[in-house]
C-alpha positions in Angstrom: -43.3 26.9 29.6 -45.4 26.3 26.6 -47.3 29.4 25.5 -50.0 30.2 23.0 -50.6 33.6 21.3 -53.3 34.9 19.0 -52.4 35.4 15.4 -53.0 39.2 15.9 -50.4 39.2 18.7 -52.9 39.3 21.6 -53.8 36.8 24.2 -50.2 35.6 25.0 -50.6 33.1 27.8 -48.8 30.1 29.3 -50.8 26.9 28.9 -48.2 24.6 30.6 -46.0 26.2 33.3 -43.0 24.2 34.6 -43.7 22.6 37.9 -40.1 22.0 38.8 -36.8 23.8 38.4 -35.7 21.8 35.3 -39.1 20.7 33.9 -39.7 21.5 30.3 -43.0 21.5 28.4 -43.3 21.3 24.6 -40.1 19.5 23.8 -38.9 15.9 24.3 -36.0 13.7 23.2 -36.5 11.0 20.5 -39.9 12.2 19.5 -39.0 12.4 15.8 -37.8 8.8 15.4 -41.3 7.5 14.6 -42.8 10.7 13.4 -42.8 11.9 9.8 -42.3 15.5 10.7 -39.1 15.2 12.8 -38.7 16.0 16.5 -41.5 17.7 18.3 -43.0 18.2 21.7 -46.5 19.5 21.1 -49.2 18.5 18.6 -52.5 20.3 17.8 -55.8 18.5 17.4 -57.3 18.9 13.9 -60.0 21.2 15.3 -57.4 23.3 17.2 -59.2 22.9 20.5 -56.7 20.6 22.2 -53.0 20.1 22.4 -51.1 16.9 23.2 -48.0 18.2 25.1 -44.8 16.4 26.2 -43.4 17.1 29.7 -39.8 16.3 30.4 -38.2 16.2 33.9 -34.4 15.5 33.6 -33.6 16.0 37.3 -32.8 12.3 37.8 -30.3 12.3 34.9 -26.6 12.5 36.1 -24.7 15.8 35.8 -21.6 15.8 33.7 -18.9 18.5 34.1 -18.8 21.2 31.4 -15.7 21.6 29.3 -16.3 24.5 27.0 -14.7 27.8 28.3 -17.1 29.6 26.0 -20.0 28.3 28.1 -18.2 29.0 31.4 -17.9 25.2 31.9 -21.4 24.8 33.2 -22.4 21.2 34.0 -24.9 19.4 31.8 -27.4 16.5 32.2 -26.4 13.4 30.2 -28.2 10.1 30.2 -25.3 7.6 29.7 -25.7 3.9 29.2 -27.0 2.2 32.3 -28.0 5.5 34.0 -31.4 7.2 34.5 -33.2 8.7 31.6 -35.3 11.9 31.7 -38.9 11.3 32.9 -41.1 11.9 29.8 -44.9 12.1 30.1 -47.8 13.3 27.9 -50.6 15.7 28.8 -53.8 16.8 27.0 -54.6 20.5 27.3 -58.2 21.5 26.4 -59.2 25.1 25.6 -62.6 25.9 27.1 -64.7 28.9 26.2 -62.5 30.2 23.4 -63.6 33.6 22.1 -64.5 33.6 18.4 -62.2 35.7 16.2 -63.6 38.0 13.5 -63.5 35.2 10.9 -65.7 33.1 13.1 -63.1 30.5 14.2 -62.2 29.6 17.7 -58.9 31.1 18.9 -57.4 29.2 21.9 -55.3 32.2 22.8 -58.5 34.2 23.6 -59.9 31.5 25.8 -61.7 32.9 28.8 -62.4 29.5 30.4 -59.9 27.3 32.4 -57.5 25.2 30.5 -57.9 21.6 31.7 -54.8 19.5 31.7 -55.2 15.7 31.7 -52.4 13.1 32.1 -52.0 10.5 29.4 -51.7 7.2 31.2 -49.5 4.2 30.1 -46.9 2.0 31.8 -44.1 4.5 31.7 -41.9 2.3 33.8 -42.0 -0.5 31.2 -42.1 2.0 28.2 -40.0 5.0 29.1 -39.2 6.1 25.6 -41.6 8.2 23.5 -40.4 8.1 19.9 -43.6 9.5 18.4 -46.9 11.1 19.1 -49.6 13.2 17.4 -53.1 13.3 16.1 -54.8 11.6 13.1 -58.3 11.2 11.9 -59.1 9.0 14.8 -57.7 11.1 17.6 -54.5 11.5 19.6 -51.9 8.7 19.7 -48.5 7.9 21.1 -45.7 5.5 20.0 -43.9 4.1 23.1 -40.8 1.9 23.4 -39.3 -0.2 26.1 -35.9 0.6 27.6 -34.3 -2.4 25.8 -35.9 -1.3 22.5 -37.2 -4.7 21.8 -40.9 -3.8 22.1 -42.8 -0.9 20.5 -46.5 -0.1 21.0 -48.9 2.2 19.3 -51.3 3.6 21.9 -54.7 5.1 21.1 -55.4 8.0 23.6 -58.9 8.9 24.8 -59.0 12.7 24.4 -61.6 12.9 27.2 -59.7 11.3 30.1 -56.2 10.3 28.8 -56.7 6.6 29.0 -54.7 4.5 26.4 -55.4 1.3 24.5 -52.8 -0.7 22.8 -53.6 -0.6 19.1 -50.4 -2.4 17.8 -47.3 -4.1 19.3 -44.1 -5.1 17.6 -41.3 -7.2 19.1 -37.8 -8.2 18.0 -35.1 -10.2 19.7 -32.4 -7.6 18.9 -34.3 -4.3 18.6 -37.4 -3.0 16.8 -36.2 -0.7 14.1 -38.2 2.5 14.2 -39.4 3.5 10.7 -40.2 7.3 10.5 -43.9 7.7 10.1 -44.8 4.3 11.5 -47.0 2.9 12.9 -49.9 4.9 11.6 -53.6 4.7 10.9 -55.3 5.5 7.6 -58.5 7.5 7.4 -60.5 4.2 7.1 -58.8 2.9 10.3 -56.3 0.4 8.6 -53.1 0.0 10.5 -49.9 0.8 8.5 -46.8 -0.7 9.9 -43.7 -2.7 8.8 -42.5 -6.2 9.1 -38.9 -7.4 9.0 -38.9 -10.4 6.7 -35.8 -12.4 5.8 -33.8 -9.9 3.8 -36.5 -7.3 3.4 -38.1 -4.5 5.5 -41.7 -4.6 4.2 -44.6 -2.2 4.4 -47.7 -3.8 5.8 -51.4 -2.7 5.9 -53.5 -4.5 8.5 -50.7 -7.0 8.9 -50.5 -7.9 5.2 -47.3 -7.1 3.3 -47.9 -4.8 0.3 -44.3 -4.3 -1.0 -42.3 -7.0 -2.7 -39.1 -8.8 -1.5 -36.0 -6.8 -2.1 -37.7 -3.4 -1.8 -36.4 -2.0 1.5 -38.8 0.4 3.2 -37.1 3.6 4.4 -39.8 5.9 5.7 -43.5 6.6 5.5 -44.0 10.3 4.5 -47.8 10.5 4.8 -51.1 8.6 4.8 -54.0 10.4 3.0 -57.0 9.9 0.8 -56.5 9.5 -3.0 -57.7 12.5 -4.9 -57.8 13.9 -8.4 -60.0 13.2 -11.4 -58.7 9.7 -12.0 -58.5 8.8 -8.3 -61.7 10.0 -6.7 -62.8 6.8 -5.0 -61.6 7.9 -1.6 -59.1 5.0 -1.2 -56.3 5.4 1.3 -52.9 6.2 -0.1 -49.5 5.6 1.6 -46.6 7.8 0.4 -43.3 6.3 1.3 -39.6 6.0 0.4 -37.8 2.7 -0.3 -34.7 1.3 -1.9 -34.2 -1.5 -4.5 -30.5 -0.5 -4.8 -29.1 0.6 -1.4 -27.3 3.7 -2.9 -30.7 5.1 -4.2 -33.8 6.0 -2.3 -37.0 6.4 -4.4 -40.5 7.8 -3.8 -43.3 5.3 -3.9 -47.1 5.3 -3.4 -49.4 2.4 -2.4 -53.2 2.2 -2.4 -55.7 -0.5 -2.9 -55.2 0.1 -6.6 -51.6 -1.0 -6.5 -48.0 0.0 -6.0 -46.3 2.8 -8.0 -42.9 4.3 -8.1 -43.1 8.1 -8.5 -39.4 8.9 -9.0 -36.8 8.2 -11.6 -33.0 8.5 -11.9 -30.2 7.9 -9.3 -30.2 9.8 -6.0 -32.3 10.3 -3.0 -36.0 11.1 -3.6 -38.6 12.4 -1.2 -42.0 14.0 -1.3 -45.0 15.4 0.5 -48.7 15.4 -0.5 -51.3 17.7 0.9 -54.7 18.6 -0.5 -54.2 17.0 -3.9 -50.7 18.5 -4.5 -47.6 16.5 -4.5 -44.1 18.1 -4.1 -41.3 15.9 -5.2 -37.7 16.5 -4.1 -34.6 14.8 -5.6 -30.9 15.0 -4.7 -28.8 13.3 -7.3 -25.2 13.0 -8.5 -25.5 16.1 -10.7 -28.1 18.5 -9.1 -26.6 21.3 -7.0 -29.0 21.9 -4.1 -31.6 19.4 -5.3 -34.5 19.4 -7.8 -38.1 20.3 -6.7 -41.3 19.7 -8.7 -44.9 20.6 -7.8 -47.5 18.3 -9.3 -51.3 18.3 -9.3 -53.6 16.1 -11.4 -54.7 17.8 -14.5 -52.2 20.6 -14.3 -48.7 21.1 -15.7 -45.8 20.2 -13.5 -44.2 23.3 -12.0 -40.4 23.2 -11.2 -39.1 25.3 -8.3 -36.0 27.1 -9.5 -32.9 26.6 -7.4 -30.7 29.5 -6.4 -28.0 27.4 -4.9 -24.5 28.5 -5.9 -22.4 25.9 -7.6 -19.5 24.7 -5.5 -16.0 25.5 -6.6 -15.0 21.8 -6.3 -16.1 19.3 -9.0 -16.6 15.9 -7.5 -14.7 13.2 -9.3 -16.2 10.0 -7.9 -16.8 6.5 -9.1 -19.4 4.2 -7.6 -18.0 0.7 -6.8 -19.4 -2.6 -5.6 -16.6 -4.5 -3.8 -15.9 -8.0 -2.6 -18.2 -11.0 -2.0 -20.5 -9.0 0.3 -21.0 -6.5 -2.5 -20.0 -3.5 -0.4 -21.2 -0.2 -1.8 -18.4 2.3 -2.0 -17.4 5.6 -3.7 -13.8 6.3 -4.8 -12.6 9.9 -5.2 -9.5 10.7 -7.3 -7.6 14.0 -7.2 -8.7 16.5 -9.8 -6.5 16.1 -12.9 -5.1 12.7 -11.8 -4.2 10.4 -14.7 -3.7 6.7 -14.5 0.0 5.8 -14.5 1.0 9.2 -13.1 2.0 7.6 -9.8 0.6 5.6 -7.0 -1.8 7.3 -4.6 -2.1 6.7 -0.9 -5.6 5.5 0.1 -7.6 7.6 2.6 -10.7 5.8 4.0 -13.3 8.5 4.8 -15.4 6.5 7.2 -18.6 6.8 9.1 -19.6 3.2 9.0 -22.1 3.4 11.9 -25.6 2.0 12.1 -28.1 4.4 10.7 -25.8 6.3 8.5 -24.9 6.0 4.8 -22.1 7.7 2.9 -21.8 5.7 -0.3 -24.9 6.9 -2.1 -25.8 8.4 -5.5 -26.5 11.7 -3.8 -23.7 14.2 -3.9 -23.9 16.4 -0.7 -21.5 18.4 1.4 -19.8 15.2 2.6 -18.9 14.4 -1.0 -17.3 17.9 -1.3 -15.2 17.2 1.8 -14.1 13.9 0.4 -13.1 15.5 -2.9 -11.2 18.3 -1.0 -9.1 15.6 0.7 -8.6 13.8 -2.7 -7.3 17.0 -4.1 -4.7 17.1 -1.3 -3.1 14.0 -3.0 -5.2 11.0 -1.8 -7.5 8.4 -3.3 -10.4 8.8 -1.0 -12.5 5.7 -0.4 -16.0 5.9 1.2 -17.5 2.5 2.2 -20.9 1.4 3.7 -20.5 -1.8 5.6 -22.3 -3.9 8.2 -25.1 -2.1 10.1 -25.8 0.6 7.5 -29.3 1.1 6.1 -30.7 0.0 2.8 -29.4 -3.6 2.8 -32.2 -5.2 4.9 -32.8 -6.1 8.6 -30.3 -8.9 8.8 -27.5 -6.6 7.5 -28.4 -3.9 10.0 -28.4 -6.4 12.9 -24.9 -7.7 12.1 -23.6 -5.2 14.6 -25.8 -6.4 17.5 -23.5 -7.1 20.4 -20.4 -6.0 18.5 -20.5 -2.5 17.2 -17.0 -2.4 15.6 -15.8 -5.9 14.6 -18.0 -6.4 11.5 -17.7 -2.8 10.4 -13.9 -2.8 10.6 -13.8 -6.1 8.7 -15.8 -4.6 5.8 -13.5 -1.5 5.7 -10.5 -3.8 5.5 -12.1 -5.8 2.7 -12.9 -2.6 0.8 -9.4 -1.3 0.9 -8.0 -4.6 -0.3 -10.5 -5.0 -3.1 -10.1 -1.4 -4.3 -6.3 -1.7 -4.3 -6.6 -4.9 -6.3 -8.9 -3.3 -8.9 -7.0 0.0 -9.2 -3.2 -0.5 -9.7 -2.6 3.2 -9.0 -3.7 2.8 -5.4 -0.9 2.1 -2.8 -2.0 -0.4 -0.1 1.3 0.3 1.6 0.1 3.8 2.5 -3.5 3.7 3.9 -4.9 6.4 6.2 -8.4 6.6 7.8 -10.3 9.6 9.0 -13.7 9.9 10.7 -15.9 11.9 13.0 -18.3 10.6 15.7 -18.8 6.9 15.1 -16.3 7.3 12.3 -13.9 8.8 14.8 -14.2 5.7 17.0 -13.7 3.5 13.9 -10.6 5.4 12.7 -8.9 5.0 16.1 -9.9 1.4 16.4 -8.6 0.7 12.9 -5.0 1.6 13.8 -5.3 -0.1 17.2 -6.6 -3.4 15.8 -5.4 -3.5 12.2 -2.1 -1.7 12.0 -1.2 -4.1 9.2 -3.7 -2.4 7.0 -4.1 1.2 8.3 -0.9 3.3 8.7 -2.3 6.6 10.1 -5.6 7.8 11.5 -7.5 11.0 12.4 -10.2 10.3 15.0 -12.6 13.1 15.6 -15.2 13.2 18.4 -15.2 9.5 18.9 -16.8 7.5 21.7 -13.9 5.8 23.4 -15.7 4.3 26.4 -19.1 3.0 25.4 -20.4 3.2 29.0 -20.1 6.9 28.8 -22.2 7.4 25.7 -25.9 8.0 25.4 -28.2 5.3 26.8 -30.6 5.2 23.9 -28.0 4.9 21.1 -25.7 2.5 22.9 -28.0 0.1 24.7 -29.8 -0.6 21.4 -26.7 -2.5 20.2 -24.8 -3.5 23.4 -27.6 -3.9 25.9 -27.3 -2.4 29.4 -23.7 -2.4 30.8 -24.8 -4.3 34.0 -26.1 -7.2 31.9 -23.4 -7.3 29.2 -20.2 -5.9 30.6 -18.1 -7.9 28.2 -19.6 -6.2 25.2 -18.7 -2.8 26.6 -15.1 -3.9 27.5 -14.6 -5.4 24.0 -15.6 -2.0 22.4 -13.5 0.1 24.7 -10.8 2.1 22.9 -9.3 3.2 26.2 -8.7 -0.4 27.1 -7.0 -1.0 23.7 -4.8 2.1 24.0 -1.5 0.2 24.7 -1.8 -1.5 21.3 -1.1 1.7 19.3 1.8 1.4 16.9 0.7 3.9 14.2 0.4 7.7 14.1 -2.9 9.0 15.5 -4.4 12.5 15.7 -7.3 12.9 18.2 -9.7 15.8 17.6 -12.6 17.1 19.6 -14.7 20.3 20.0 -15.1 21.4 23.6 -18.7 22.5 23.0 -19.7 18.9 21.9 -22.9 18.0 23.7 -23.3 14.7 22.0 -20.0 13.0 22.7 -18.4 14.5 25.8 -14.8 15.7 25.2 -13.7 13.5 28.1 -13.9 10.6 25.6 -10.9 12.0 23.7 -9.2 13.2 26.9 -9.4 9.8 28.5 -8.1 8.0 25.5 -5.2 10.5 25.3 -4.4 9.9 29.0 -4.4 6.1 28.4 -2.1 6.5 25.5 0.3 8.7 27.5 0.2 6.2 30.4 1.2 3.5 27.9 4.0 5.6 26.4 2.2 5.8 23.0 3.0 9.1 21.1 0.0 10.8 19.5 -1.3 14.3 18.7 -4.4 16.0 20.2 -6.5 18.9 18.9 -9.1 20.6 21.1 -11.0 23.7 20.2 -13.5 25.8 22.3 -16.8 26.7 20.7 -16.8 23.7 18.3 -19.7 21.3 18.7 -20.3 17.8 17.5 -21.1 18.9 14.0 -17.8 20.6 13.4 -18.0 21.1 9.6 -19.7 24.3 8.7 -18.7 26.2 11.8 -16.1 28.8 12.4 -13.4 26.2 13.0 -13.9 24.3 9.7 -10.9 25.5 7.8 -8.6 24.9 10.8 -9.9 21.4 11.3 -9.6 20.3 7.7 -6.2 21.8 7.2 -4.8 20.2 10.3 -6.1 16.8 9.3 -4.6 17.2 5.8 -1.2 18.2 7.3 -1.1 15.2 9.6 -2.1 12.7 6.9 0.2 14.1 4.3 3.2 14.0 6.6 2.6 10.4 7.8 1.6 9.0 4.5 4.4 10.7 2.6 2.4 13.0 0.4 3.8 16.3 -0.9 1.3 19.2 -1.1 -0.2 19.3 -4.6 0.2 22.4 -6.7 -3.0 24.4 -6.8 -4.7 22.4 -4.0 -7.0 24.4 -1.8 
């Protein structure tokens, strides 16, 4: 149920009660993909007298067996590729006869009148995904997406009766890339969207590109009126992030007066503007926990002090550009390593999947994990290849129809180029480790390219693409009934008999994103083919395994396996 309560703790009441045993109000999948504020399921009107509410009925979604003993093995709903999705709808809830509070404002929790609920109407059979919704200066809206993800619409919603009007439509022959915060409407009614031009994802206002070629739009953080003594003409402003160099993301502002970059220095920059105040955030190669600045026209900039504790590990990383495709990469050396002190085995620390970057100017917790592995005696190579963000629409779509081939080719190129550039790297001893998409990639690396990769640790990888989430898999491979060959080509289970190298499979039994059966099924196929391998399962460990109670066990086990099979003695003082 979705409930509302008065700020003084009175008036607690349900405004949307479930009308089925599994129905949920106020939460919905995918709603943060086109919204600047992340996932959500209910949105207040600016006046506070109406709510736009998501309703989800997952009863048609297939049940999968539970595997975590800590959760009593309860079955879960999981919308795999080619199967039914949850039914998602939107409702408008109006508060009638609200009692005024002492301050004179209307409090919906004290409403004495009936709460009217009106269905928002659109073709939900053709547009079953709801990646965004909310209210702006012009009323409620919804962003809807077709099952094949090739068409996205911005719908205006009539708050009186729930009727919708198509305000904007975008199509693409592969998929429409959802940009957080778009499409949107300015206060003056201009439509803010994006266009995928050759080589560049461009910000558009009323269909006209307002950013130059080579500046890759990342996200729109807000649309507001310009303010301040020098900007009092009421023009619309768009605050957004974009990249000229894929390893850096900067904060930008556009208005009719022009385009301005608001950030400086390498790293990832973001910001938020409200009521004339801009808060800028930056995560660079040297800041621990980030840097935060509060700015307002005519006033001094105010830094927000960070209380983040400095990590014990010092990251020793070099940014690289490798090969003819100019692959962005980061190379970590062991602490204290000197050139000429001996050749180091290469450990590829991969993610490599569409939508995720690892080789950036930002130094986050993943950099610390990579450095920890380097200090176990490896040269750790992190590479962003085909499909990763920041290189333009064509680069992202290289994985359409083939999730792994182009990605694996780029990892191979990076290993070869890094070994050629650094004589202290040993291309005869190359390991690869990864989790999630990186886990699939690691297993596939030793299955397809044992000439390059000599050992692999594959964590929580999808081994049968038909058994992964419909939204994330159908985007790249289509529906299994239409493109069965794509799914077969990407199957690790089918490729299991090709294993010739050491492989450690890892999975948490509480993983609700990639079902542990993926690892179990691959292990069964390897056993049936007579291929030796190791398996690590742990109860209570979810898909995000780092940071939980099993972190130390997981990392130490990976290091043990890789050191043994790549011939690395434990380093003195390594932790």
